[in-house]
C-alpha positions in Angstrom: 237.2 146.9 161.5 234.7 146.2 160.0 236.9 143.4 156.9 237.1 141.9 160.9 234.6 142.1 161.3 232.6 140.4 158.7 235.2 137.8 158.8 233.9 137.2 162.6 230.7 136.9 161.5 231.3 134.8 158.9 232.8 132.4 160.5 230.7 132.0 163.0 226.6 131.4 161.0 229.7 129.0 159.3 230.8 127.2 162.4 226.5 127.2 163.9 225.1 125.5 161.0 227.9 122.7 160.8 227.3 122.5 164.5 223.0 122.5 163.9 223.8 119.8 160.8 225.9 117.4 163.7 223.5 117.8 165.8 220.7 117.0 164.0 222.4 114.1 162.2 223.3 112.7 165.9 220.1 113.2 167.0 218.1 111.8 163.9 220.7 108.6 163.4 220.9 107.2 166.9 217.3 104.8 167.7 219.6 103.0 164.3 223.0 103.1 166.2 223.6 100.2 167.0 225.6 96.7 166.4 222.8 95.9 164.1 224.2 98.7 161.6 227.3 96.6 161.8 226.8 93.9 161.8 223.5 93.1 159.0 222.9 93.3 155.3 220.8 96.3 153.2 217.3 95.1 153.7 214.0 96.1 152.5 212.3 97.1 155.7 214.8 99.6 157.8 214.6 97.7 161.1 215.9 94.4 159.7 218.6 97.0 157.4 222.5 97.7 157.7 225.5 98.6 156.6 228.3 95.2 157.0 228.4 94.9 153.1 229.1 99.0 152.8 232.3 99.2 155.6 233.8 96.2 155.1 233.5 97.8 150.4 235.2 100.5 152.4 237.6 99.2 154.5 238.5 97.8 150.9 238.6 100.6 148.0 240.5 102.4 151.0 243.6 100.2 151.3 243.4 99.6 147.5 243.6 103.4 147.5 246.8 103.5 149.7 248.7 101.3 148.3 248.4 102.2 144.5 248.3 106.3 145.6 251.5 106.4 148.9 254.0 105.2 146.9 253.9 106.6 144.2 253.3 110.3 145.0 255.6 110.8 147.2 258.3 109.2 144.4 256.8 110.9 142.1 257.1 114.3 144.8 261.0 112.5 145.5 262.2 113.3 142.1 260.4 117.0 141.0 261.7 118.1 144.7 264.9 116.5 145.3 266.2 115.7 141.7 264.2 117.1 138.6 265.5 120.8 136.9 263.6 123.0 137.9 264.1 125.4 134.6 263.7 122.1 132.1 260.2 123.1 130.5 259.1 119.7 130.8 259.2 119.3 134.3 257.8 123.4 134.7 255.0 122.0 132.8 254.7 119.1 135.8 254.4 121.0 138.3 252.2 123.5 137.0 249.8 120.1 135.8 250.3 118.5 139.2 248.6 122.0 140.8 246.0 122.1 138.7 244.8 118.7 138.8 244.3 118.6 143.3 241.0 120.8 142.3 240.3 119.6 139.9 236.2 118.1 140.5 236.0 114.5 141.9 233.6 113.1 138.9 236.2 114.6 136.4 238.2 111.8 138.1 235.5 109.2 137.9 234.7 109.8 134.2 238.9 109.9 133.2 238.4 106.1 135.0 235.7 104.6 133.5 237.1 106.3 130.2 240.9 103.9 131.5 238.4 100.7 132.2 236.9 100.5 128.6 240.2 101.0 126.7 240.9 97.8 128.5 238.0 96.2 127.9 236.5 95.4 131.3 232.6 95.1 131.0 232.1 95.7 135.0 233.8 98.6 135.9 232.1 98.3 139.9 234.8 96.7 141.0 236.9 97.1 144.0 240.3 97.6 142.0 237.4 99.9 139.0 236.6 102.4 142.9 240.0 102.2 144.0 241.8 103.6 141.0 239.0 106.7 140.5 239.8 107.5 144.5 243.4 107.4 143.2 243.4 109.5 140.5 241.6 112.0 142.2 244.4 112.3 145.7 247.6 111.8 143.7 248.0 115.5 142.5 247.4 116.5 146.7 249.5 113.5 148.0 252.7 114.6 145.8 251.6 118.1 147.0 251.6 117.8 150.5 254.5 115.5 150.3 256.7 118.9 148.4 256.1 120.7 150.8 256.8 118.0 153.2 260.4 118.0 151.4 260.5 122.0 151.4 260.2 122.0 155.3 263.7 120.1 156.0 266.6 122.7 155.6 269.2 122.2 153.3 271.8 122.4 155.8 271.4 118.6 156.5 271.5 117.7 152.8 274.7 119.7 152.9 276.0 118.0 155.6 275.3 114.5 154.2 276.9 115.0 150.8 280.3 117.3 152.4 280.3 113.7 153.9 281.2 112.3 150.9 276.9 110.8 150.8 275.7 110.3 147.3 272.2 112.5 146.2 270.6 109.3 146.5 271.7 107.9 149.8 270.9 111.5 151.3 267.2 111.5 150.5 267.0 107.7 151.6 268.4 108.3 154.8 268.4 112.3 156.0 265.4 114.3 153.8 263.4 111.7 153.7 262.6 110.3 157.4 263.0 113.8 158.2 259.9 114.8 156.3 257.8 111.6 157.5 255.4 114.0 159.5 254.8 115.5 157.0 254.1 113.2 154.1 251.6 110.9 156.4 249.8 114.0 157.5 249.3 114.8 153.6 248.5 111.2 152.8 245.9 110.7 155.9 244.0 113.6 155.0 244.4 113.1 151.3 242.6 109.2 152.1 239.9 110.2 154.3 238.5 112.8 151.7 239.0 109.8 149.1 236.6 108.0 152.1 234.0 110.5 151.8 233.5 110.5 147.8 230.3 109.1 146.4 230.3 111.1 143.2 234.0 109.7 141.0 232.4 105.5 142.1 228.5 106.4 141.3 229.7 107.5 138.0 231.9 103.9 137.5 228.3 102.4 139.0 229.2 101.4 142.2 226.0 99.3 144.0 223.8 101.0 146.3 222.2 97.5 147.2 225.0 94.9 148.0 223.9 92.0 150.0 227.1 90.3 150.3 231.0 90.5 151.5 233.3 91.6 149.1 235.8 89.4 149.1 238.5 90.5 146.8 240.1 93.6 143.5 237.6 92.3 141.4 234.3 91.8 143.8 231.6 94.0 143.7 230.9 96.3 146.1 229.2 99.9 148.2 231.0 102.5 150.8 229.2 104.3 153.1 228.5 107.4 151.0 227.2 105.7 148.3 225.1 103.7 151.3 224.4 107.0 152.9 223.2 107.6 149.2 220.9 105.2 148.3 219.3 104.9 151.8 218.7 108.6 151.6 216.4 108.4 148.2 213.8 105.7 150.1 210.6 106.7 150.9 210.6 105.3 154.4 211.1 107.4 158.0 213.3 104.2 159.3 215.9 104.4 155.8 216.0 107.9 156.5 217.8 107.4 160.3 220.3 104.4 158.4 221.2 107.1 156.7 221.9 109.6 159.9 223.2 106.7 161.4 225.8 105.5 158.8 226.7 109.3 158.5 227.5 109.3 161.8 229.5 106.3 161.4 232.0 108.6 158.7 231.8 111.4 160.8 233.4 109.7 163.2 235.9 107.9 160.8 237.0 111.1 159.4 237.9 112.7 162.4 239.4 109.3 163.7 241.4 110.0 160.8 242.1 113.7 161.0 243.0 113.0 164.8 245.7 110.6 163.6 247.1 113.4 161.6 246.8 115.5 163.4 249.1 112.8 166.4 251.5 111.8 164.5 252.3 116.2 163.0 252.8 117.1 167.0 254.7 114.4 168.0 257.3 114.2 165.3 257.9 116.8 163.4 260.9 118.6 164.7 261.1 122.2 164.4 264.9 123.1 163.4 
């Protein structure tokens, strides 16, 4: 009973702090939550500033991250789960490393991306493809683990039935196992991308720009993102910039909640009960 009371008390305290924080941010940012936030560029005056480059930069970075991460993560998970020999020491070592990498602090992936770009001789590392590389390294282990769990949820009888009818292991995986695991894969992938969308530390390590007065227009373009823009505005002394940071935080929170809602909708709509 004591443990149960402490558990519920911890839950109430954590939830109360979260609700208080959200309400405070919403109330502080509502005066600046206007169309100007979506259409204007950052400026020296908070009454003229907006977060348009940060919004477009987040879109560029997260789409590039998804393109770089999802196919590779799903393919790696399929290989490890369906085709790799679990008794092989090398495969066991890879599985152990994937599980450990999922818990590494995000700033470490920023340092890895920085070292990789330096090795390639890239001078300007504050580009879209550089930020996407860091975020891809961050969420790749999460995508692999989520995909493997989704594949494990598919009953073995489906695989055995397909093989008994003459299908090859590759055909069974492509036509039976993967389609059945799509809801779990999509859910895990969207949640991983939502985590990447809210990250700022690895991008700051790469020198992502805090003040951007132009729209990013390609993979080699300079950029900023919503978390970095929030970080920049909170460091300004004027109260108006703090309100802009709160309004941008509300926008980012809304996007994250929408992505999580889509993940839950996909899971509830397409998940099969075996």
